[in-house]
C-alpha positions in Angstrom: 134.7 133.5 124.6 134.5 135.2 121.2 136.3 138.3 122.5 139.1 136.2 124.0 139.5 134.3 120.8 139.6 137.5 118.8 142.2 139.0 121.2 144.4 136.0 121.1 144.3 135.9 117.3 145.1 139.6 117.0 148.1 139.2 119.4 149.4 136.2 117.5 149.1 138.1 114.2 150.8 141.2 115.6 153.6 139.1 117.1 154.1 137.3 113.7 154.0 140.6 111.9 156.4 142.2 114.3 158.8 139.2 114.0 158.7 139.3 110.2 159.4 143.1 110.1 162.2 142.8 112.7 163.7 139.4 111.8 167.2 140.7 111.5 167.6 142.5 114.9 165.6 139.7 116.6 168.0 137.0 115.4 171.1 138.6 116.7 173.0 136.3 119.1 173.4 137.8 122.5 174.9 136.4 125.7 172.0 135.2 127.9 172.6 134.6 131.6 170.7 131.5 132.9 171.9 131.9 136.5 174.3 128.9 136.5 175.7 129.4 133.0 175.7 131.8 130.1 174.7 130.9 126.5 174.8 132.7 123.2 171.3 132.8 121.5 169.0 135.1 119.6 167.1 136.7 122.6 164.4 138.3 120.3 163.4 135.0 118.7 163.3 133.3 122.1 160.9 136.0 123.5 158.8 135.9 120.3 158.6 132.1 120.6 157.7 132.4 124.3 155.0 134.9 123.5 153.5 132.6 120.8 153.6 129.5 123.1 151.8 131.5 125.8 149.2 132.8 123.3 148.5 129.2 122.0 148.4 128.0 125.6 145.9 130.7 126.5 143.9 129.7 123.4 143.9 126.0 124.3 142.8 126.8 127.9 140.0 128.9 126.5 138.9 126.1 124.2 138.9 123.5 127.0 136.9 125.9 129.2 134.4 126.4 126.3 134.1 122.6 125.8 133.4 122.2 129.5 130.8 124.9 129.4 129.2 123.2 126.3 129.1 119.9 128.2 127.6 121.6 131.2 125.0 123.3 129.0 124.1 120.0 127.4 123.8 118.4 130.8 121.6 121.3 132.1 119.4 121.0 129.0 118.9 117.3 129.5 118.1 118.0 133.2 115.7 120.7 132.2 113.9 118.4 129.8 113.7 115.8 132.5 112.2 118.4 134.9 109.7 119.5 132.2 108.6 115.9 131.8 108.2 115.5 135.6 106.3 118.8 135.7 104.0 117.6 132.9 103.3 114.4 134.7 102.6 116.3 137.9 100.2 118.6 136.0 98.4 115.6 134.5 98.1 114.0 138.0 96.8 117.3 139.4 94.3 117.6 136.5 93.1 114.1 137.0 92.6 114.8 140.8 90.8 118.0 140.0 88.6 116.2 137.5 87.8 113.6 140.1 87.0 116.2 142.7 84.8 118.1 140.3 83.1 114.9 139.3 82.3 114.1 143.0 81.1 117.7 143.6 79.0 117.5 140.4 77.5 114.2 141.6 76.6 115.8 145.0 75.1 118.8 143.3 73.2 116.6 140.9 71.9 114.5 143.9 70.9 117.7 145.7 69.2 119.0 142.5 67.4 115.7 142.0 66.2 115.8 145.6 65.0 119.4 145.4 63.2 118.7 142.1 61.6 115.6 143.6 60.4 117.6 146.6 59.1 120.4 144.4 57.3 117.9 142.2 55.8 116.2 145.2 54.6 119.5 146.5 53.1 120.4 143.1 51.5 117.0 142.8 50.0 117.3 146.3 48.8 120.8 145.5 47.3 119.6 142.2 45.6 116.6 144.0 44.1 118.9 146.6 42.9 121.3 143.8 41.4 118.4 141.9 39.6 117.2 145.0 38.2 120.7 145.6 37.1 120.9 141.9 35.5 117.4 142.2 33.7 118.5 145.3 32.6 121.7 143.6 31.4 119.8 140.6 29.5 117.4 142.8 27.8 120.2 144.7 26.9 121.9 141.4 25.6 118.6 140.1 23.5 118.1 143.2 22.2 121.7 142.9 21.4 121.1 139.2 19.6 117.8 140.1 17.6 119.5 142.7 16.8 122.4 140.4 15.8 119.9 137.6 13.6 118.0 140.0 11.9 121.3 141.1 11.4 122.3 137.5 10.0 118.9 136.6 7.6 118.9 139.5 6.5 122.4 138.7 5.9 121.4 135.1 3.9 118.4 136.2 1.8 120.5 138.5 1.1 123.0 135.8 -0.1 120.4 133.2 -3.6 119.2 133.4 -4.0 115.8 135.0 -4.2 112.9 132.6 -7.7 111.6 131.9 -8.6 108.1 132.4 -9.9 106.0 129.4 -13.4 106.2 130.6 -13.4 109.9 130.6 -12.0 110.1 127.1 -14.8 108.1 125.5 
């Protein structure tokens, strides 16, 4: 658009300059044949005027085209903003769906983890209970052995001590 406007402006300026420099010869009245009749008129000025009218017409057509392009650009920008808003809404919906799916998967994983931890804890608890039972049995067997050993030591100490005298024997 700029180049067209510059070209039209230059043509108009050159035609005006040419007209001003050659005003005398351009204003000479010459016979002009218009097919059905002939008139006396300044042919140069008619051609210069025709050139100026065509140049201004070209400029007006270019301006109207440019105005149409600007309206179309404005419409396209509005449509683009609308599409961006729709895309943003779609992204939000997709993010919410993704968040929901991730939440569900997290819940499943959390349930699986809880189940696994419960199973491991139960196994550990059962193992500890069995170990405690073994230790209690071991402690009981040691206690029995100690009791037996103590009874043997006590009986051997009683045998090695002299027998207690009766009261008659003491006097």
